[in-house]
C-alpha positions, 0 to 999 in steps of 0.5 A, a space after each residue: 517518457 511513457 515507458 518510464 511511466 509504465 515502469 513506475 506503475 509496475 513498481 507502484 503495483 509491487 509496493 501496493 501488493 506488499 502493503 496489502 500483505 503487510 496490513 493483513 499481517 497487522 490484523 493477525 498480529 492484533 489477534 495474536 498480541 491483544 496486549 499491544 493492540 493499540 500499537 499494532 493498530 497505529 502501525 496498521 493505520 500508517 500502512 493504510 495511509 501509505 496504501 491510499 497514497 500509492 493507489 491514488 498515484 497508481 491511478 494517476 499513472 494509469 490515466 497518463 498512460 491511457 491518454 
């Protein structure tokens, strides 16, 4: 079971890295396309929300692995 949790943590880490890069790209899009900044901002906020959830999940996984 611990190995499955470790594998899940690696998967979550990859998803976090992807979402962090996506947020960065949304920032660039906001600068490049100011006329649709609100739409881009909304998408970026959803991405942030997913990122927060995954970080919390990752933290929980790490606490189970280390206990």
